C-alpha positions, 0 to 999 in steps of 0.5 A: 609577913611575905612581902608583897608583889605588884608590877611594875611600871615601864621605866624600871621594866625597861632600863633596870638591871636584872635582878640580883637577890639583893633588892629587899637587904637593899630595902631594908638598909634604905629604911634603917638609913631612912628612919635614923636620919629621920630620928636625928632630924626630929630630934635637932628641929626644935634644938635648932629653932626654938622659941627664940629664933634659930641659932647663929649660922643655922640657915644659909640660902642655895642658888636663889635667896628663897631656897635654903639648907639648913645646918640638920641638912648637912647633918642629916646628909653625914650622918647617913655617909657615915653609916654608910661608909660603914656598912658599904664601904665599897658602894658610891653616894650621890648626895644633895648636899654633899655632891657625888655622881652616878655612872648610868653605865656601870651596871654592877655598883649600888649608888645611894642617893640621898635626899637629907631633908626634902622639903627644907621650907617646911622643915624650917617654917615647922610645917609637917611636910618633910622627909628623908629620902634614900634610894638605892640606884644601879645602872642609872636606875632605883632599885630599893628605897625608903622615905621617912616622913619625919614628922608623921613618923610613916616610912614609906619603902619600896624595892624593885619586883617586891612591891611598896609599904607604908609603916605608920608611926604606930607600926600598922602596916599597908600595902600601897596601891594607887586609887583607881580613879579613871578620869582626869577631871576627877583627879586630885593632883599634886604639884611644886614650884621652883625658885627660879622667877623664870621656872616658876612663872611658867609653872603658874600659867600651866597651873592656870591651864590644868586647874579647871580640868581636874578635881583640884591641885595640891602643892604639899612641898617634898616631891619624896612625899608627893610621890608617896602620896601617888602611891598610897592614894592620897592624891591621883596624880604628880608632876613637877618640872626640875626634880634632881634625882636625889628628889625623885629617886626612892619616891618614883619606885615607891610610886612604881611599885605601887601601880603608879605609871612613871615619866623621869629623866635620866638619874643624871639629868640636873634639875637646871635643867628642867625636865618633867617628872611625872607619876600618875595613876594608870587609870588617868595615866594617858589622859593627863599625859594628853593633857599636859602635852596639850598645855605645853608641860612636857617641854623643859623649863630650864632654871633662870 
């Protein structure tokens, strides 16, 4: 099937290094990595979180006691790192669990940005809303990426200038486009909440301001999937404070290639700074931006 083409949002056009011609190849690698890790996550969940509870040491807390990491998160990232070491030993990796860094002034090296399980709380509770996210980044900007909805076996992917696709668990292929919505008042908007008390208190106050002005709010619990839902038209927009690059790198590219307008921080920005990420269908992007600015949502909300 020929590759679809679609416009890429301004944040990628203005900052992306020149195309190298390998974007389709990088997308294929991202898809293979994400699908392989997703299969591992899918198989391991009933083994680790069985009918009689979780195995010893399966869950630990991060910076906040309500923010968990599981042994399957760690296994998933280790699997991706091992495969990349075999396939592309000269590339570098930034992973949520294993760390790393990105040099935004290096336009030549491919950096793989990995979230081994996005939506770990959903994974922990058995709620079908968690994903594996893998993005190839050059010069601080994603050029290819894949997000696999583990429970549904849906694979979302994109590469710069080549459009965005969803391949369902049944093999059906969908070319993704944002909804043709034109007013914020008729828009379904997704968001997410932090684990730190100060940030989530401010987020709750913002929701109280925004909710009366939109069709409704949804909180699914996985940023990568939220961005893919903007791309596929399952929601019209998404915003959240405090994401890290591994949360948004693949999903933002997928949304952009589906026509969404994006606001993202630098790939080197830490989620603790609390910068805002926004993805919106093009017909409401300006109006939503004005609303977010009017209620104070464009200001960063540092973690505390």
